[in-house]
N, C-alpha and C positions, 0 to 999 in steps of 0.2 A: 670281313663278315658279309655273307650274301644278303643283299637287300631284297625287297619284294615280299618279305614275310611280315605279319602283323605282330609277331612276338616282340616283347620288350627286351632290353639288353640283358637283364638278369635271367629271364626265362631262357633266352637264347644261349647264355653262358651255361646254365644248368641243364640245358637240353630237356626241358619239360614243356608241357602244353601251356600256352598262355591264353587265358580267357578273361575278357573284360566284362564285368557286370554292366548292366545298362546305366548310362549317365554317371559313370564312375571312371576317373582317369587312372585308377590303380587296379592292376589285374589281381586275380584271386591269389595267385602264388606269392606275389610281393606283399599283399596284405597279410597273408598267413605267416610269412617269415619276417614281417615288420621291416622291410627294406624299401628304399625309394624305387618307384617304378618309373623308368625312363625309356624313351624310344631308343632304338639302336643307333640311328644317326639321321638327322634331318636331311631329306633328299630334295624336297621341293618347297616352294614358298607356302603352299597349302599346308604341308607337314609342319613347317616352322610356326605358322599361325596357330595350328591346332595344338602343337606342343606348348606354345606360349600360353594359350588359354588354359590348358591343363595345368601348367605350372602355377598360374595365378590361383586356380582353384585349390591346388595342393598347398600353396603357401598360405592361403586363407585358412585352410583346415588346420595346418600346423600352428598358426597363430592362435586359433581358438583353443587348441590343445594346451598351448603354453599358458594362455590366460586361465584356463581351468586349473592347471597345475599350480600356478601362482596362488590362486584363491584357496586351494586346498592346503598348501604349505603354510600360508599365512594363518589360516584358521587353526591349524594344528599347533603353531608356536605362539599364537596370540588369541587364546580362547576367551570367551566372555567370562568375566570373573563372577558373574552371578550364578553360574553353574559349572563347577570345575570337575565334573565327573569324567572318569576315564572313557566311558562310552562316547561322550561328545568330543573327546580329544582324538579319538582314533580316526584315521583317514586311510583311504585306499588309493594310492597314487601309482600303483604298479603299471597299469595300462598306459596312463598318460606319460609316465617316465620313460617307458619303452619307446614311445614315439618321439621323444625328445632327444634320443641318442644322436649325436652328430655323425654325419657320414664323412669319413676322412678322405681327403684327396690322395691319389697314389703317391705323390711326393711327400706327403706328411705322415704316412703310415710309419709307425715306429718312433715318431718323435714324442709321443705321449707316454712312453715307457718310463720316463724319469719319475722317480718316487717323490721328488720334491717339487713337482710342478704345482701350480696354483690353478685349481679349477674354480673360477669365479662365475657364479650364476647370477645374473641380474634379474631377480625375481620380479621387480616392479617397474623397472625402467628408469627409476630416479632414486636419488639418495634418500629423499624424504620418505619414500615408501618401500625402501629395500627390505628391511626386516623390522617390522613394528613390534618391538618387544618392550616398549616403555611401560605398559601396564603390568607386565610380569616381572620386571626388574625393580628391586627395591630402590627407594630414593637414595640420593648420593650419601646422605648422612647415615641412613640405615645400612647401606651397602658397606660403608667404611666401618661401622660398628661390627657387622658380621665378620668382616675380614680381620679386625683386631682381635675378636674373641676366638678365632679359629686358626690364626696363623701358625701356632705351635704344632698343629696337626698336619700342615702341608707336606712336610718331608715323609710322612707315613703313606702318602698316596702315590699311585703309579703315574707316570707321565706328567711330572711337574711342569706346568706351563712355562714357556720361555718368556722372558721379558720382551716387550714390543720393540725395545731400542736395539738390542743385539740378538744374535742367534745363538750365543754361547752361554750367557748368564741365565740362570734359572731362578724362579721365585723362591725365596727363602724367608724364614721368619724375620720380620723387621722391614719388609718391603711391601707394606700395605698399599702404598701409592702405586707401585708397579703392578700389583695384583689388580687394583681397581682399573688402571689404564688397560691392562690386558683384557679384562672383561668388556669394557666399553669399546675399545678399539676392535675387538673381535666381533662384537655385535654389529658394528658399522662396516665391517669388511665386505659383506655380501658373499662371503665364501661359506658354503654349507658346513664343511667340516670344522672350520674355525668357530663358527657360531655354536655348533653342537658341543665342541670341546669346552667352550667358555661356560655355557649354561650347565653342563654336567659337572664341571669343576665347582661352580657356584652351588650346585645342589649338594655336593659333598660338604661344603662349608655349612650350609643351612642344616644338613642332617646332623652335624656335630654340635649344634647349638644346645645349650642347656634347656631344660624343660621350662624354666621361668623366664625365658628370653622375652616372652610377650609382655612381661611387666616392665621391661626396659625399653621396648620398642613396640609401639602399638600401631604403627602406620605401614606395616607390610601390606602389599597388594592382596595377599591371601594368607591362609594358614601355612605354616612351614610344610606340612605334609602335602597340601594341595599344590604348593609351588614346586616341590620335588617331583610330584607326578606329572605336572605340566611340563617341566623341563625335560623329563624323560620322554614324554610323548613327542614333544617338539623336536628333540634331538634325534629321535628314531626316524622321523620323516626326513630330516636334513641328511642323516647318514645314508638313507636310501638314495637320495639324490647324489651324494658323493660317490657311493659305490657304483651307481649306474653310469657314472662318467669314468670309471676305472679305478677309483679309490686313491687316497692320498695318505701320507704319513700322519697328517693331522687327524684324518678319520680313524686311523688305527689307534692313535692316542686317545681319541674320544671313546672308542670301544673299551680300552683299558679302564678308563674312568667309569664307564657305564657298568662294567663287570664289578668294580670295587663297590659301587653303589648297591648293586644287588646282593653282594656278599654281606655288606653291613646291614642290609634290610632283612637278612635271613631268607634269601631266595637263591639257594645254591643251584637249583635246576636252571633258573633264568640266567644266572651268572655263567653256568656251564655253556649254555647256548650262545651267549655273547662271546665267551672265550673261543669257542669253535669258529664263530664268525670272524673273530680277529685273527685266528690262525690261518684261515683261508685267505684273508686279505694280505696277511704278512707274507704268505707264500707267493701270492700274485705280485707283490712288490719286491720279491727277491730277498727278503730278510733271512730266509732259511739257508742261504748259501753265503755266509759272511766272508769278506775278504779284507785286504788292506785298506780299501776305501770305505768300508763300513764303519760308521761312527759308533762311539760308545753308547749313545742314546738309542741307536737302532738295534744294537746288540741287546741292550737292556729290555727293549720292547719285545724282541723275539723270545728272550728268556722268560719274561713275565707270562707270555701266552702259553708256551709249551709246558712250563712248570705248573701253572695253575690248572691247566687242563688235566694233568695227572692228579693233582691234589683233590680237585672236585670230582673227577671220575671215580676215585677211590671212595669218596663219601657217598656218592650216588649209586655205585655199583655198575658203572658203565666202562666200556673199553677206553683206552687212551688213544690219542691220534698219531703221535710221532714215535717211531720205533727207536730203540737205543742205538742202532747202527747208523742212524742218519748223521751225517757230518755236522748238521746244524746244532746237535745237542751233545755230540761226543767230545767236543773241545771244551776244556776248562781253562779259564784265563787266570794265570797265577797272580796277576796284579789285582784281582778282585779281593774284597774283604773276606774275612773268615765266614761271615754270615752268607755272603753271596755264593761262595764255594760250597758251603754246607747245603744251601737250598738246591744247588745243582745236583749234588750227590743224593740228597734225600728224595728229590723228584725222580731220579733214576730208580731208587729202591721202591718208591711208591708204585712205579710201573710194574715191578716184579710181584708186588703183593696183588695188584690188579690182575695180572696173568694167572696167579694161583686162584684167586676168587672166581674168575670167569670160567675156570676149568676145574673147580673144586671137587666135582664128582669123580674125576678121573686122575686127580693128583694126590699123592700120599703125603703123610706128615713130613717126609724128608724134604719136601719143598719149603715147608715152614722153617725147618732147622737150617736150611741153607740161607734163607733170607735173613734169619736171625743172626747168622754169622756175618752177613754183610753189614747189619746194623752195628754189631759189636766192633767190626773193623773200622767202620766210620767213626765210632766214638773214640777209638784209640788214635785215629789220625788227627783229631782235634785236640789242641793242647789242654791239659787238665786244668790249668788256671782259668781257662774260658768257662769250663763247666762249673767250677767252684766260685766264680766271681760273684761277689755280693754288690749289688748296685749301690753307688754312693749318692749322696744328696746333690752332688754337682753333675751327675750323669744326665745328659740331655734326654728328652723324651724319645727322640729318634733312636738313639743308641740303646736305650732301655727296651724299647719296643722291638727293635730288630733282633736283639739278643734273646729275649724271652720268647719271641714268636718262633724263632728257629728251634729253640729247645722244646717248645710246645709241640711243634710239628714232629720232631724226632720221637717224643714219647707217644704222640698220637699214632704214628706208624707202628710203634711197638704194640700199642693196644689193639689196633686193627689187625695186626698179624696174629696175635695170640688169643683174642677174644673168642673166636669160633671154637677153639679147643678148650678154652677155660670152661665154656658152657657144657662141654662134654666130660670134663674132669670128674664130676661127682660119680659117674658110672664107669669111668675108664681111667684108672690111675696112671696110665701111660702118658697122659696129658697134664700131669701135675705141674711140670715145669712151665707149661703155658699159663696155668692159673697163677703161678707166682709172678711171672713176668708181666702178665696183663694187669695184675693188681699193682705191681711196682710202677708200671707206666701210668696208670690212672692216678696214683698218688703224686707222681712227679708232675703230671699235667696240672693238677690242682695247685701244686706248689708254684709252678711257673705263672699260672693265672693270678694267684694271690700276690706274687712279687710284682707283676705288671700293674695290677690294680692298686696296690699299696704304694709302690714306688713312684707312681705318676702323680701322687698328691691329689690336688683338686682337678687334675686333667683326666677326666673319664673318657676313655676311648670307646666309641660305639662300634660294636661288631657283633651282630646277632649270631653269626655262625660260630665265632669263637666262644661266646657264652654257651651256645648249644653243645659244642663238642666237650667243653669242660663239664657241663651238666651230665652228659652221657658217661663221662669218666666217674662221676659221683654215683650214678645209677649202677655202674659196674661194681663198684665197691659195696653198695647196698646188697646186690645180688649175692655176693660172696658172704657178707655178714649174716644174711638170713638163711643161707644154706647150712643145713645141719652137718654137712660133710666138711665145713670149714675147719682147718687145722691151725688157725691163727691163735696166738696167745690172748689172754684176757686183756693184757696191756695193749696189744696191737689192735684188738677190736675197739677198745676205748678211743685210741688215737684215730682209727678210721671213722668212727661215728663223729668225732670232733671235726674231721676233715669235711664230712658231709654237712655238718652244721655250719662251718665257715663258708662253704660253697653256697649254701642257701642264703646266708646273710649277704654275701657279696652280690649274688644275682638279684636279690630283693633291692639292694641299694642302687644297683644299675637301673632297675625297672622304675624306681621312684624318681631318680634324677634325670633320666633320659627318656622315660616313657617307652620302654621296650617290652612289647608283648611276649617275646620269646623268653627273656629273662624272668618276667613276672610269672609265667606259667611254670617254668622250670623250678623257680623258688617255691611255688605253691606245692608242687608235687613232692619235692624233697622234704618240705615241712610235714606233709601228710605221712611220708615214710618214717620220719623221725618220731612223729606222734605215735605211730603204730609200735615202734620200737620201745617207747617209754610207756605204752599202755594208756595213752591219753588222747586217742584219736578222736577228733571233733569234726571230721569231714562227713560227706554224704554216706549214707548206709551202703550204697552200691556206687562206688566210684570207678570209672574206667577212663583211661587216657591213652589214645593212640599216638605215640611219639613218632613224628615223621622221620623216615630214614633210619629208624632204630627198632621199634617194636611196640609192645603194648603192656600197660600196667593196670591191674585190677585190684581194688581193695574192697573187700566185702565181708559181711558178717557171716559166720558159720551157720549152716542151716539148722543145726541143733539148737544154737542159741536163739535163733529167730523163732523157732517153734516153742521154746520155753516162755518167751515173752509175748507170744501172739503177734509179733510184728510181721508186716508184709513189706516186700520191697517198695521203696519209695521212688516215684517218678521224678519229683522235683529235686534236682541235685544242688539247688542253690541254698537250701536250708540245712545248715550243719547241725549235727546232733552228736551228743556224747554217748558212747556205748560202753557198758561195763564189761562186755565180752571181748576177748581177743579177736583181732581181725585176721582174715586170710588174705595174703598178698600173692598175686599171680603175675609172673613175668613171661612174656612171649617175645620171640625175636627171630629174624632171619639174619644170621650173623655174617655169612659169606657175601650174599648179594642182597642189599636192602630191598624192601618191598616196593620201592618207588617205581619199579618197572612194571608192577602189576596194574591191571586196568582199574582196580578199585582205588588207586591213588590219584584219580583225576582231580580230586579236590585240592591237590597240591599245586595246580597249574597257576594259581594267582598268588595267594599269600604264603604258601609253602610252610615254613617253620612258624609263621605267625598265625596259622589257622587255630581255631579253638580245638584243642586236643580232645576235650571231653565231648565234642559234638560230632566226632567222626565215628562211623560205623564200619566194621570190617568183618561182617559175618562170613564173607566168601574167601577170606584170607586163610591160607594154610601156613602156619609157622613151623619152622624146623625145630625150634626150641620152645618148650613151654614147661613151667614148673610152678607148683604151689608151695607156699611157705606159710605154715600155720603159726 
């Protein structure tokens, strides 16, 4: 390299102009691209002294950046318990983290590609200050009680944490001591991904606690909801640190746990974003190209992310990420369980429904017929005894959940496939078969849900998204029952109304025992529809609920009845009133692509399904389907 130029080594390599701002050892180009600014090569003693002085200034600046990042990370994962608001927990560390990226030496480039490397960041410089989570972690006796009450749910969650002692054994019910050690050891490890995974796993445990847990344990550092939000916020910051250093498998497992938390919280859009983030990291770690050296655990992680990407994309109306032809999803492992193989096949079919929905204006009904044949073929491939199996009292919660969840997804796909044409069937009899199949799928969904709820005994599994999907199945049945074009027999109609009644009771029970806003609102809406059916409506005179990712329901009094009684529309929706006149019910929906993509759905950014459905206004929304039922 020719000496005599003032350009730094990086600018010389890139053949760009090198300009140093006054009193700054870093040139403008290096500062812009966030790389270390170094001279080409020291030539004289003067140059050496100048470079050394610049190096000291640069080192001091980087130490100050590190100190600032440490302070922000610690504030995020150890907030003041006097005020646990999300606004105070949020932190912006992007700029500081970018400056903390290590500059690899030429001989070390490529060594960090190992997925199982350990990226340990010493946040505080000493063990006593490494990650001060003491005020956010329950006391040892409370932590043990939390684990004892929730250990039966551990197998239902993705990325079961490994025991600290070995790398092969996983935490299972009965290993409370190992779970406690896993949490405490991870918190003291100083590894961002390990800490994030442990607090997210603990958040799942706390989320599953019964509503009356406070009566048994009154010494939690904060309310369960505040703890979960704090863990989510702290884990998010730690995962940013992990991803900034290249990402690890533990970070990927933490993202799987985070997505599960959002699914259970009724936040499918946030879960979808987390799943996409996990897919990107999994690709960077090479999980999309499995080979003989890929462990079962790694294959399971990859399957979890691409399959849930398709399931959530279908619900939200988004495209999916990984195409069918990719070798990472085309291979089915024959050693997998029936449920695992079924999930693989159903996720492929979900992608085909997404393709139809995304292009529904240019795709005919033949595409629906073809996908329905795929569903029928899948059903024939699964042994009939699996479909007809009645859960026994000795069946484990894990086996019951896995079996019913797969069945629920199968019937949900059938409902998603045929619902758009069911809504068209009253005016176009060519789609009568879709009406029949959509109703059959909705009834089966409710049946699987009831089996799961009743078969689990006192073990109530929290999953707001599952409750919501079963609720939409019940609404689908109600739409058919209220339609004058319904060709169901009187006996079938009575059975369908009973199914709706059972669904409302189950959802109300869940909302009482686990304090679930989604189940509570769903139960209330179904009860109002049942009251309208029986002529005993006691709700608001003008009731409107915008159901996220589904549509809108309006219950109102006919104008003629209002004029006879001199009544005017009531603004206060909190005061129920009994009305002797029949109510008018109106359903509106966008069946192919949910309205979540419309700009008016910004209110879904935070609570999503948990938003107050009656407080949402959608005057600017155009629905593809809308029908009045007097």
